[in-house]
N, C-alpha and C positions, 0 to 999 in steps of 0.2 A: 932357457929353463933347464934345471937340473933333472936327472933321471928320477922317476917316481910317478905316483898317481896324484893328480890335481883334481879335486872335486869342485866343480864350478856351479854355483847357484845363479850366476849371471854370465853372460857371454863376455869373452875377451873382445873388446871393440878396438879395431885398428882404424884410426881416423886420419893419420898423417901419411903423406906420400913417402915412399922409400923406407918405410918401417920394415925391420927384419924380426920375425918371430922364429927362433931356432930352438928346437928341443934337443937336448943331449941324451943319448941312450934311449931314444924313442920315448920321450916323456908322454904320459897318457893323460888326456884331458877328458874328464867324465862329466856329462851333463847331469845335474841333480834336481833341477827345478823346471823341467819342461823347456829349457832354454837351449839355444845353439851353443856350441863350444866356442866358435870363432865367428865374428862378423867383420868383414872388410868393407869399409865405406867406399864411396865413389872417388878413389884416389889412385894414382899411378905408382908403379915401381915397388909395390909391396911384395915381400918374400916370406913365405911360410914353409918351414921345412922341419923334418925329423920329429913329427908328432903322430901319435895314435889317438884318434877321436873315438869316444865310446858313448853309446846311448845310455840314458838313464831310465829310471823306473816310474816316471810320471805317467799315470794311467791315462791322461788326456792326450798322450803322445808328445814326445819331444819335438821341437822344431828341427829343421835341417841342421846337421851337426856342423857344417861349414857353409856359410853364406858369403859369397864374394860379390859385392855390389849391392846397393840398396834398392835400386829401381830396375825392374825386369826389362832387360834389353835396351835400357835408356842411356847408359853411360858407355860411350864409345871406346874408352881406354886410349892407350898411346902406343903406337907400334915402336917408338923409340925408347920407351920405358915401360915394358909390359909387366904385369904381375906374374909371379912365378910361385907355384906350389910344388915342392920337391919332397919325395919320400913322405908323403902324407897318406896315412892309412886310416881306415875307419871300420868299426865293427858294431853290430847290433846283436848282442848276446855273445856267448862263448865262455866267459869266466864266471858267470853266475848260473843258477839253476832256473830253467824255464818254469818249474813248478812252484818255486817260492819267490823268485825275483825276476819276473819277466821284464824285459826292457823294450823300448819303443822308439821309433823315429819315423818321420815322414819320408824324407830323402836324406841320404848321407851328405852329399855335396850338391850345392846349387851355385852355378856360375852365372851371374847376371851381367857382369861387366864384359866389355870387349877387350881383346888383346890380353888374354891370360894364358900362360903356358902351364900345362899339367905334366909333371915329370915324375913318373913312377908312383902310381897310386893304386892301392888295392882296397876295394870297398866290399865288405863281407857281412852279409846276414848269416849268423851262425847256423851251420847244419848240425853242430854238436856243441855241447857245453859240459859243465862238470857233472851233470846228472846222466849224460849219455847223449844219444841221438835226439835231435829236435823234431817234434811232430806237430801236425795240425796248425801250421802257420804261426806257431808261437814265436815270440820276439819279432813282431811284424815290422816291416819296413817296405815302403812302396818302390823306391828307386835307389840305385847306387849313385847316379849322377844325373842332374838335369842341367843342360847348357842352354842358356838363353842369350848370351852375349855373342857378338860377331867376332870373327878372327881368333877363335880359341883353338889352341893346338894341344893335343894330348899325345905324349910318348909313354908307352908301357902302361896302359890303363887296364885294370882288371875289376870286374864287378861280378858278384856271385850271390845267388839264392834269394834275391829280393822278390817280392810278391806281385809286383807290377812290371812295367818295362824296366829292364836293368839299366839301360841308358836311354835318355830322351834328349835328342839334340835339336834344338829349336832355332839356334843362331845360324847366320849365314857365314860362308867362307871358313868353315871349320875343317880341321885336319886331325885324323887319328892315325898314328903309326904304331901298330901292334895293340891289339885288344884281345883279351882272354876273358871268357865268361862261362858260367855254368848255371843252368836253370835250377830252381828250387827243387829239393827232393820230396818235400812233404805237402804237395798240393793235390787237390782232387782233380778229376777229369775235367771239371768245369773250367779250370784254369785255361785250357786250350780254347774255350769258346769265348773268352773275354778279350780277344784280339791283342794279347800281350806278345811282345817279342823281346829278344835280348837287346837289340840295338835299333832304335827308331830314329830316323831322320824325318822331321816334320814335313808335311805335304807343302808347306809354304817356303821351304828352303830351296834355293836355286843353285847353290854352289856348296859342295861338301866333298872332301876326299878322304878315303879310309884305306889303309894298307895293312894286310895281315890281321884279319878279323876272324877269330875263332869262337864258335858257340857250341857248348857241349851239353848233353842231357844225361841225367841219372834220375828218372822219375821212379823213386823207390817204392812209393806206397800205392800208386794208382796208375791206371792206363791213361796216359796223357799224350795226345797226338797233336803237336804244334803244327800250324800251317806253315810257318816260316821262322827262321832265326833272325832275319834282318828285314826291316820295312823301310823303304826309301822311295822318294819320288822318282818316277821314270822320266828323267830329264838329263840332257847331256852334261850339265854342270855337276851332277852328283854321280860319283864313281866309287866303286869298291874293287880293290885289286887283291888277289890271293885271299879270298874269303872261303870259309868252310864251316860245316857243321859236323859234329861227331856224336854218335851214340856211345856212351861210356859203359852203361850198365842199366839194369832195372827194366822198366816197362815203357811202352809207348814209342814215339818216334818224333823226328823233325822232318816234315814233308819236303821243305824246300830250304835252300840257303838264303836267298834274297828274293822277296816278293814271291812270284810263282816260278822262279828259276832255280835249278839245282836238284839233284837226286835226293830221294828220301833216305834217311839213315834210321836204322832200327835194329832190333836184336837179330842175331843170326848172320850178320854180315861179316 
């Protein structure tokens, strides 16, 4: 795909194994009809790279911007021929005005298939747009990424400002190597009471490895005191190495790094 904006009223459907979708100059795919931008079928060896996925203005909410696999957790994938998404970015808001052209998404990326490699991905709900700072949960999006497949590996994963869990990892045998995130600026104090975290490993997961996990807060508008940055099962197969939480600015705190472990970060430190 050549550089430029591509307004999609239907999803790009990838149905053949070993298909390559390559955007040059960060081609931008914009959902315009409540559709996802890309759907990958239950096939092996697909590669998607060099694209920016953008939410549209469908008031019923757009689907997930990228859906990899048709059946939740059902397609095992192939360790000899994994799917790969490289330099795939997504945004909900940013280049439009929240007051005249709000945009919507459920989740930016959903991985249903097994054996998918995520290589350098930034998933951003806009904290600012052409009108200035974003307020009141405008341009809503629930999650940056939801992983339902087994044996999914993420290198350099970033998710920011979504209004639910930024990452939900439901598949087994997953690995993340470097994760950076920032909680939303524009939520009310009630956000902390809704059990959201930045990085959630499902209670049913028995094996998951994460290295270099950073969770930051800038609760700009209200006093928000999060119980934890990371939620994960307390089992020997689930491990986090070199994880941290950071108070950047604003109000509130993050009380723990993972579950009930780790010191509180807050203003004045």
